[in-house]
N, C-alpha and C positions, 0 to 999 in steps of 0.2 A: 394654237391661238393664244394661249396664255404666255408662251415664250415671246411671241411677237409683241404683245402688249407690255410685258415686263421690260423688254428692251427699249421700247419707245418711252415708257414712263420713267425709266431710269435715266435715259438720255436727256429728257426734257425737265427732269427734276421733280416730278410729281411724287416719286417715291425715292427713298434714299438710294444713292448710287449702288449698283450691284455689279459684281464681277460676272464674267461669262459663266463661271462655275456656279455662282449663286443662282443666276437665272436658270441654268440647267437644273439645278437641285430643286428650286421652287416649282419649276414647270413639271418635274416628275411628281412632286408631292401633290400638285393640283389634280393629277389623274385620279386621286382617291376621293375627290370632292363629292361625288354622287353614289358612293358605294352603299350608302344606307338605303338606296332605292330597292335593294334586294329584299328588304323587309316590308315593302309596300305591296299590298295585294294587287295582282294584275288587273282586277276589275276597276281599281282606282287608277293605277298607273297608265292603263291603256284605254280609259274611258273616252269615247268619242266626243262627248259634250262637256259642258262646263261642270266643274265639280261643285257639289253641294258644300255648304260650310263645314259639315261634318267630315266629308271626304277630304276637303282641303286641310282640315286639322290633322287628319291621318297622313296626308302627303307631306306636311311640314315636319313630321317626325323623322323623315329620312336624314335630317341633319344630325340629330342626337343618336339615331340608330346607327349611323355610320361610325360614330365614335365607339359605340358599344360593340359593334361587329369587329372593328379593328382591335379593340382591347382583348377580344377573345382569341386573337391570333398571337401565339407566343413570340413568333419571329418579329412581327410588326411591333407589338407592345414593348419589346426589348430594344427597339431602335433608339438611338440617341435623339433622333428628330421626331419621336412619336408625338410629342405635344404639338409640333407644327402640323403634322398630318391631321390630328384631331381638330386643330384650329381651323383648317380649311374645310373639313367636313362639317363642322358645327356652324361656322360663321359665314359661309359663302353667300348666304341669302340675307345677311344683315345689310342695312342701308344707311347711308350717310346721315339721314335725318332721324334715324331710330325707328323707321317704319318697317324694318325687316324682321326676321325671326331666326333662331328661336329665343334669343335673349334680349332683343330690342336694343342692341348696342348702337352707338352712333359715333360719328366723327372719328377722331383719332383712337377711340377704343377698339376699332377694327384695324387689324394689321394691314398696312398698305398693300402688301402682296396679296392678301386675302381679298381686299377690295378689288384688285385687278382681276383675280380669278372670278369673282362674282360678276364683274362687267363682261369678261370674256365668255362666261357661261350664258349670260343673258343674250349676248350677240349671237352666239352659236345656236341657242335654242330658237331664236327668231328666224335664222337662216334655214332651218330644217323643218319639214312638215311634222306635225304631231297629230295624233288622232283627233285632237280638239281644235286644231288650227292649221292653216296652210303655211308653206314656207314664204318668207318675205324676201324681196330683193335686198341686197346688202345695203343699198342706199336708203330704203324704207326702214330697215332694221336699225341702221345707224341713227336716223332721224328720231325713231321711237325712243331709243336710249337717251339721246341728247335732249329730247323734249320731256323726259320724265315718265314715259309710259311704263317703264320697267322699274320704277322706284328711283330714289335719289342716290346718285353716286358722288364720290368725292369730286368737287369741281375741278381740281387740278388734274385728276386722272381723266375726267371727261374732256378737258381741254387737250390733253395728249391724244386721247382716243379720236377726237374730232380731227386733229392734225394728221394722225397716222392711219385712220381707218381704211383708206383706199389701199395703202401699202400692206396693211394687215390682211385685208381680204385677198389681195393678189398673192401674197406669200403663202397663205394657208388654204385658200379655197379654189382659186382659178383653175388649177390643174388636177382637181379632185373630182372623181365621178361619184355621184350619189344615186 
């Protein structure tokens, strides 16, 4: 999903032009975005209902915990792109208007590729059932994102998403069994 969105955003100019190699690299780094969820207690991670404010505060720590877990791995922490891996772990829930977490970053303070990962993550989460919500049709999920139900995203990235969401869905999900 991230690869498809990066391709579209690079083509339409919402993020700086990226080579195929860069898109592949950033897509691979995006796979680490939720590694911090390993540190979240299953009672919170798998809770069937709405999280309490206290539980949601714990859930939000997965962003910072991801960086901590990655830093404990000598092979990962020695990588030249380690700061990029931590950037996606820590900031994929930041939002354009500053309403995200953990640092309340806004606008251009969030790397464009990390903003694309955050949008891809939100779309993917809406398409799959969770203990606390049903799966949505891709058209419903896209509308929710574009209408701000998942927080504010970069308007230029949203424009590219709107333009390419059908192609993204077809490329990533149509031939996948869940």
